[in-house]
C-alpha positions, 0 to 999 in steps of 0.5 A, a space after each residue: 662865048 665863054 668867059 675867061 677863067 676866074 676864082 669864085 667864092 661865096 661870102 659868109 657875111 658883108 664883112 667877109 666880102 669887104 675883107 676879100 675886096 680889100 685883100 684882092 683889089 681886082 675881085 668883082 662882086 656878083 649878086 644877080 649877075 645880069 650885068 656882070 655875066 653878059 660882059 664876061 661872056 663877051 670878054 668885056 670884063 675878065 675879073 680874076 676872082 668873084 665874091 658872091 653876096 647873093 645869099 647874105 640875109 642881112 642884105 635881103 628884105 624890106 622893113 620900116 624904120 621911122 620915116 623910111 622903108 629900108 630895102 636890102 640891096 639883095 632884094 629882087 625886082 620881083 620882091 620889090 614888085 610885090 611890096 608896099 614901097 612907093 614908086 619902086 614896084 611900078 618901076 620893077 614891073 618894067 624891068 626885063 622879064 620874069 627871069 630877070 625880075 626873079 634873079 636881078 636885084 635892086 641894089 645891083 641895078 642901082 650900084 651898076 648905074 647903067 644910064 638906061 636903067 629904070 631905078 635911078 630916075 625913081 631913086 632921084 624922084 623919091 629922094 632915096 638914100 643909099 647906105 654904103 659900107 666899106 673899110 672906113 665904116 658906113 656912110 649914107 649918100 643922097 640920091 642926088 650924089 649917087 649917080 656920077 656918070 655912065 656906069 659910075 656910082 658913088 659906090 667905090 671899089 672895096 665898098 658895098 651898097 647894103 641898103 636903100 632908104 626910101 621916104 615913106 611920106 610919098 603922096 603920089 608917084 608915077 613912072 612913064 617909059 619908052 622902052 627898047 623893044 628887044 632889051 627892054 631898057 629905057 630909051 627914055 624913062 621919067 619918074 615923078 613923086 609928090 612928097 608930103 608937103 607938096 614938093 614934086 620931084 621929077 627925074 629922067 633916065 635913058 637919055 644921058 650918061 646918067 639919070 638927072 632930075 628935071 629941075 627946070 620942071 620942078 621949079 616951074 611946078 612950085 611956081 605954077 608956071 611951067 610947060 612940058 616943052 624944052 625941058 632938056 637941051 638935046 646937046 646934053 643927051 645921047 644919040 644912037 641908032 635907036 633914037 637921036 638926041 633930039 628925039 630923046 629930048 622930045 620923049 622927055 617932054 612927053 613922058 614928063 607930062 604923062 608922069 606928072 599928070 598921073 600924080 593928080 
């Protein structure tokens, strides 16, 4: 199916994009386009106008800044895969296929907050920070406050996610995933990261309306009193024709044990 007609323009800067969003509230931002374009073809989304931020150099690349890596929101999955970032390269290897990885962006995925996406669990495990710019200036959102619900993130309309700040003091990390065979999205994915000082953060994606930390397991790891069983309540999870809520809860237990076991 073909999308409905729309106006299209390329942003010349972040400020140019923000101005366009302020002047025309119904404008949608497009980056890699792997989430928005399929929805438009199915007429699930019919924006009257789109602003393209793909070519903005200020939103690309990876650099070091003190205790953090700073990742531009327009950095592609393929670039992440080849980088020295903790955990994210392994996660990027699970994303889609080469075509998706060469065009899709880490910022687009995180801002879109698909409940089956891989990066949100990794961001929670890493304790990443999100730099968001809007009409009121720039603000930084912690990973725990980034994912609000199904396809809902802390990035509000009229704002742009510009960078992701990733702590450099990660001693070990791992991502385990049970993926849908066709879409390659996570039926369940579990990310784990051991931070400097010994703190371990673990999070899951794919099983609920948004990614969550496994705080029950994290508390148990601190006290050395834990088991990889009944980590989540099936009543809090999604069930569909691909996997029941009970099966997803079982997968969280299994994948969490594998991910944490790989930390050494």
